[in-house]
N, C-alpha and C positions, 0 to 999 in steps of 0.2 A: 571280148573282153576276157582277163584271167582272172582267175577265182581271187588271187592277191587282190589285184587293183579292184575287183566288183567288193570285195570285202571293206577297202579302204572307206569305199564311197561312201558304203555303208555303217561305218563308223561314224560319218560327218554327217547323218542324219538327224541327231540331235541338234548338233550345231545350226545347221540349215533350217530345221523350223523356229529355233529360238533366234534366227535373223542373226547368227554370231558368224559368219562368214563375209570372206570380202565379195562384193559383187561377183567379179568373175569367175569364183570360184563356186558361188552360190549357181548363178547360169548353166556351170557346167553340171551340177548335180541336178536342178531339177530338169534339165534335158532328158537326164540318165532316169532320172525317177519316171518321167513321161511313157520311157520306153522299157520300164520295168518292173514285171508284177511284181517281183518277189520286193522290192525297194518299195513301190505302193502299199503292198502289206504290212511293211513292217512302218511305213509313215503312221497308217492308220492304227496299228499299236501303239505308236509313241502318243498322238494325238487321244486315243483311250486313256493311256499312262496320263498325261499331265492332264486332262478330266479330274483324271482319280485323285491325283495328288492334290490339285487345287482344290478339287471340294471336300479334302484332307485338313488344309491348309490354306486359304484364302490370301492371305497373307505372304506367301511365299511364294518370290517370282521365280518363272522357270529356271531352272539350270539345267545346260544340255548334261553337264558332267553325271549328276546328279539320277539324271532321267538313264545314259547310256550306263551307269552302274546297275539300275533298276535292273536293264534288259535279260540279263543271264533268266532269273528269276520269273517274268514274264513269261518268257517263251517255255521256261520248263511247267508253270502251271497250264499252261495253256493247252500242252504237249500230254499232260496227264490227264487232262478233261474234265 
């Protein structure tokens, strides 16, 4: 898989977790996540971020776009230690 194709799949992870992908695309992404350690780690981060957002504002539904927008800051914070 090319780096571009992999990155494209990674950008779909928030929508996949939110159940916002068509069934065929969701199945393809699920198969990829099972085989890809990087994407499994990304799913873990997204789950943690979703839990934090929900704890902060339980009335706010999961929003894939909002979560995707927060990922760069989350990655930077994790890398900074």
